[in-house]
C-alpha positions in Angstrom: 14.6 -68.1 101.5 10.3 -68.2 101.3 10.3 -65.8 97.7 12.6 -67.6 96.3 11.7 -71.1 96.3 7.9 -69.6 95.8 10.2 -68.4 92.7 10.7 -71.6 91.8 8.0 -73.3 92.1 6.0 -70.8 90.1 8.2 -71.4 86.8 8.3 -74.8 87.4 4.5 -74.9 87.8 5.0 -72.2 84.4 6.7 -74.7 82.5 4.5 -77.3 83.0 1.9 -76.2 81.0 3.7 -74.4 79.0 5.2 -78.4 78.4 1.9 -79.9 78.1 0.3 -77.4 75.9 3.3 -78.8 73.4 2.3 -81.8 73.6 -0.9 -80.9 72.6 -0.7 -80.1 70.0 1.6 -82.2 68.8 -1.1 -85.4 69.6 -3.2 -83.0 68.2 -1.6 -82.2 65.2 -0.5 -86.1 64.2 -4.6 -86.5 64.5 -4.3 -84.8 61.7 -1.4 -85.7 59.5 -2.8 -88.9 60.0 -6.1 -88.5 58.1 -4.7 -85.9 55.2 -3.6 -87.5 51.9 -0.5 -85.2 51.6 0.3 -84.9 55.3 3.6 -82.8 54.6 1.7 -80.3 53.4 0.0 -79.1 56.7 0.4 -75.5 57.6 -0.9 -74.8 61.2 -1.3 -72.0 62.8 -3.8 -70.6 65.8 -3.1 -73.3 68.9 -5.7 -72.3 71.6 -6.9 -74.8 74.6 -8.4 -73.5 77.3 -7.7 -73.1 80.4 -9.9 -76.4 81.9 -8.2 -77.6 79.0 -11.3 -80.0 78.2 -11.3 -78.0 74.4 -8.2 -76.9 71.6 -9.2 -75.0 69.0 -6.5 -75.8 65.2 -7.0 -73.5 62.6 -5.1 -75.7 59.5 -5.1 -76.5 55.6 -3.4 -78.8 53.3 -2.8 -79.9 50.6 -6.0 -81.7 48.3 -5.6 -84.5 46.1 -5.5 -82.5 43.0 -2.4 -80.4 44.6 -3.8 -77.8 45.8 -4.7 -76.1 49.6 -8.2 -74.7 50.4 -9.5 -72.6 52.5 -7.9 -72.8 56.4 -10.5 -74.1 58.6 -10.6 -74.5 63.0 -11.3 -77.7 64.0 -12.0 -78.0 67.8 -10.3 -80.9 70.6 -12.6 -83.2 72.7 -10.3 -84.5 75.9 -12.6 -87.6 76.7 -12.4 -90.7 77.0 -14.4 -92.0 73.8 -12.8 -95.5 72.4 -9.7 -96.1 74.8 -9.5 -96.5 78.6 -6.9 -93.7 78.6 -8.5 -89.6 77.7 -7.7 -88.7 74.1 -7.6 -86.0 71.8 -10.6 -86.7 69.3 -12.0 -84.4 66.8 -16.2 -83.4 67.7 -18.9 -81.8 65.4 -18.4 -77.8 66.7 -22.4 -77.6 65.3 -23.5 -80.0 67.6 -21.9 -78.9 70.5 -21.1 -75.4 71.8 -18.2 -74.2 69.4 -14.7 -73.1 72.2 -13.4 -72.4 69.1 -15.6 -69.6 68.3 -14.3 -66.2 68.6 -17.4 -64.8 71.5 -16.0 -68.5 73.1 -12.7 -67.7 73.4 -12.8 -63.7 74.7 -15.5 -66.1 77.6 -13.0 -69.0 78.3 -10.2 -66.5 78.0 -8.2 -69.4 76.3 -4.3 -70.5 76.4 -2.1 -69.6 73.9 1.4 -71.3 74.0 
């Protein structure tokens, strides 16, 4: 009986982590879409979030003003309180802070892929 309860607990906790990752990804995708000239053209791939849930990286591409795709780029986000009273995802300059999107950081922090 105890093992059944433990198994159910692990399933529920595992689902909630995956749901949180999906919610975070959707929120970050919306932030990017809201900055684009053609939000419907955006293509996303390679979403990663650190185990501590403080940093996320997403690779994306979208059409420019001339209607052409440029190239995929990776944007780093940080979770925290910036301009609002409640915590939000905010893009940060990877050149200014430790780049959590680099392959070394991905290996070091063992990021999760949803």
